[in-house]
N, C-alpha and C positions, 0 to 999 in steps of 0.2 A: 594103490599105485605108488611105487617108490620114486623119489625125486633125487637125482644126483646133485652134487655141489654146484655143477654148472647149469642146472635147470633154474628157471626163475618162475615165480608165481606172483602175479599182479592182482591185488584185490582192491576193488573200488566200491564204495558204498554211496548210493544216491537214493535215499528213502527206501527203495527196495534193494536187496543185496544182489549185486551183479559180480560174478567172479570170472575173471579172464585168466584162464590157465594156459600158460605157454610152455610146452614141453618140447625141448629142442634136441634131446639126445646128444648133447655135447657140442653143438654149434654155437659159439659165443657171439658171432657177428649178428645173427638174427635175434638173439636174446637181448642184445644191447639196443639195436635199432628199432625193433618192433614197438616197444612201449613208447618211444619218442614219437614215432609216426602216429601211434594210436591217439595220443593226447593232442597232437597237432591237428588231427582231423576235427576235433571239437573247436579249437581256438581259431584256426585259420581257414578251414575248409567248410565251416558251418554245417558239419554232419553231426547233428545232435543225437541221433539214434545210435545205440551201442553196436547193433548189428552192422549198420552201414559203415561205421568207423572201422570195425574189424575187417570188413571186406576191403576197405580202402588201404589198410595196412598191407594186406596180401597183394593187392595190385601194385603198390609202390615197390614192394620187395621183388615182385616178378620183373618189374622194369629194371631193377638194379642187378639181380642175379640171373635173370633169364630162366630157361627151363632146365636148370641144373639140379643135381641131386641135393644140393644144399636147400634150394627153394622147395623141392618136392617134400623133403622131410618136414620143413616148417609148415607147408600148406596142409599136409595130411595130419600132422600131430597137434596143430594149434587150434583149440576149440574154445567156445564160450560156454560156461556153465551158468545158465540163467536165462532171462527173457531178453532176446536180442532187440525187441521192439521198444524197450524202455528208453525214454527220451530224457536227456539231461536238461535241467532248467537253467540254461545259459542265457544271459541277457542278450537281446538283439541289438542294444544300443549301449554306448558308453554312459557312465554316470560320474562326472567329476564332482568331487566334494572335498571336505576337510575333516580331520579329526578334531578332538576337543581343543587342542593347543597346537595348531600347525605352524605357527611362527616361532622359531627358536631364536631367542634373544638372550645373550649373556650380558646382563647389566653391569657385571663386574668389569667387563672389557670395554665398556662404553665410556668415553670422556669427550669433552669439547676441545681437546688439544689436537686430536688426530683429524685429518681431513675427512676420513670416512671410516665406517665400521661395517663388518660383515654380518649378515643375517642369513638364516636358512628357513625355507618354507617347504613343508611337507604336503605334497599334493596326492590325493587318493582317488583311484578310479574303481568304483564298485560295479562297473558294467563291463561291456565288451571292450577288448583292447585290440585295435588294429594299428595300422601304420599312419593314421591321420595325425596331422599336426594341429595343435591348438595354441591359443595365445593366453598369456598370463599378464594381467595389468596390475602393476604395483604403484600405488599412490602414497606419497610420503607427506604428511602434514606436520607442521610445527606451530603449536599454539593456534590451531584451527585454520592456519593458512597453508594452502597447497604449495609446496616448494619443489616437488619433483614428481614426474610421472615416467614410468619405465615399462616398456612392452617387451616380453620375452616369448620365444617360440619353442615349444617342446613337442615330442611325439607322445601320444597317449600312453601312460604307464600301464604295465600289466596289473599292478596293484598300487604301489606307492613309489613316489619319486621325490627326492630331496633336491631342491633348487637353491643355489646360493647366489646372493647378490650383495651389493654394497649401498649404503645410504650415507648421506652427508651428515656430519656431526660437528664440524669445525665451528666453534663459537656459537653453538646452538644448544646451550644448556636450558633445560626446561622440559615440558611435556610434549611428547611426540605421539603420532598415530600412524600406523601402517594399515592400509586397506588393500586387500588382494582380491581380484576378480578373475575367475577362470572363464575363458571363452566369452569375453565381454561383448562381442558382436553376435553371439549365438550362431556361430558357423557350424558347430557340432550339434547334431540331433542327440539329445540325451533322454534318459529315463526320467530325470527330475531336473528342471531348470531353476529351481528355487533355492538350491543350496550351494551356489557358486561364489558367494561373497563372504569374506571374513575380515574383521578388523580387530586391531589390538593396540592398546596404548601402553607407553612405557616412558620412563623418565631418564634423561641424561643429566647427571649431576655436574655441577659447576666445578671446575678446577681453578677458578680465578677468585680473587678477592672482590668483595662487594661492599661498598660503603653505604652508610645510612644518611648521607647528605641529601636532602630532598630535592634541591634544584641545581642547575648547572651554573647559573650566573646571579641569581637573585636571592642568595642566602644572606642572613644576618651574621652577626659575629659568632665565631666558633671557638669554643674553649677545649673541646674534646672531639676526637675523631673516632667513631665507632665503625669497625670493619668486621664483616662476616667472613670467617675463614672458609676456604674451599672445602667441600664435602669430600672430594676426591683429590688427593695429592700424594705423591710418592713418598714424601718424608713426613714423619709424625711431628717433628720439631723443625721449625724454620723461623727466620727473622723477617720482619716487615720493615722495608725502608720507605720513609715518608720524606717528601721534599715540599718546602713552603717557600714561595717567592712573591716579591711585590711586582713581578711582571710575568706575562704569559709565556715568555721564552725561557723562564727558569734559569736565568743567568745569575750566578752566585746565590744559589738557594740555601736555606737552612736545612740541615739533615737530622732526621730522628730515626733511630733504629730500636725496635722493640721485638721481644720474643712473642710469637703468636700464642694466644691462649686457646682453650678448648673449642669454644664456639664463636665468641665475639672478642676481638682484641680492642681494648680501649686505650687510645693513644692521647696523652695529655699534650695540648698545644701550648707554646709559650705566649707571653704577652707580645702582641704585634703592634708595630707602629704603622702609620699610613692608613689610607682610607680603604684600600682594596688589596687583597692577597689571593694568590692561587695555590692550590694544593693538589698533589698527586702521590701515588704510592705503588708499590709492587713487592712481590716476594724477593727477598734479597739474595738472588742468584743471577749469574750473568745471562742465562738464556731467557729470562722473563722480561716483559716490557712494562713500562709504567701505564697506569690507568689514564683514562681521559681526564684532563685537568678540570677541576671545578673551582669556582671563584666565590669569595664571600667578602662582605664588608665589615670592617671593624667599628663602624660608627654606631651601630645599634644591634641589640641582641635579639631582635625579632627573627622568627624563622624565615619570613619572606620580607625582603626589604629592597625597594627601588631607590637608589641613592645617587647614581651618576650616569654618565653617557653610556658606559659599557653595559650597565644593567638595562637601560632603556632600549639599547640597540637590539636586544633579544625579544622585545615586545612588538606586537602588531599595533601600530599607532594609526589612527584615522582622524585627520584634521588637527593633529598635534605634532609637535617636533621638540626635540630636546637640544637646546643650544645655550651657550653662555651660562652653564651650570643651573639651568632652570627649564621647566617644561612650559611651552608656549603654544598658543593657537597658531597653526600654520596659515600662511597667506594663500588664499585660494581665489580663483576667479571662475565665474560661470557665464556662459553665453546663453542668454534667455531670449527667445524670439516668440512673438505672438502674431498669428495671422487670423483675420476674421473677415468673412464675406457674407453679405446678406443673402436672403433666399433667392432673389433674382440674379445675384452676382455669382452664384455657385454654391450657396449654403455650405460654406467651408469654415472649419475652425481648427487651428493648430496651435498647440502650446509646446514648444520644444526647449529642451535643456541640453546644451552642447550638441545641438543638431539632432537630437532624438525626440520624437514626438511622444509626449506623455499621455495622450488620449488614445483610447482603444479605437474610436471611430471619429473621423474628422468630417464626415458628411451627414449633417443633421440640422434640424431646426431647434434652437434652444440655446442653452448656456454651457460653455465648456469650462471645466474646473480641473486644475492640476496642482499637485502639491509636491514640494521638494525642499 
């Protein structure tokens, strides 16, 4: 049989070889539309047998072209070479799942200066695809704490679909985890319900300076300030500006400027007078902000040192108070009351501290004991 240039031959292999030969004798319209309707019969009309799908194509074209010569030529010349009873193994249900690495993250684009960063998630459907909608649950963890949950709705993909979303990154340098759950409420009946969850960890590197001062207010004397340089910064060379002041408002501070080193910048501090000083630093460009101030005492070189009212104000004191440059026992008062009644008078015993009974049971015969 000779086949002209406008003839088309569609060959489909499903374990057994089934050949659908479409001979149109020059009619392009049916040559283009019939393969489309043939495959739609499997995917949307649930006609899994080749013969039924082929008959469905002819019925649809008859509805379009009617009893015309165009349709007659197609109907009489279009035949199946093979077994029309062969049934395709098309899944009856969807099967949402993931590939090996479905969360697409570009760590090079992530930093803690931007408010948020974009990620992409590849969702795969290895089963039936219809027009059902399903939910995607995205959970964002920062250092094991859940900081955001987002629910997205999508139509079941024919095979794969890439979904983009944004996650918060501002001032969140450290380890992050994304957990993605497909159809979290199990509203879609699937072939396999056990492969709908995927999680991945990633790191957002700091773009800020980090000091190695151990405490905020209870530091001893400092002679050197060690600063960890940012892992991610736009310039390879930059200066660090340090301010030292004898007051927390940094009025009239001492200024120190040093060129940042590779990993750790070591800044030598001057000899300081006074009992307490405050220190802060930043990358020496206008758009950056100073670090949170930290305070240290020049009275002693110990790493941890409680020396004055400012240091003690950051401590949790119980029964103590700092006044007149010394730590004292605080004046406290207790309201203690005791009630006792004999057996015939009510068999009652109450020992109360500030109006609260210290006994678990107040109605008994015997001795009541309370400690405080």
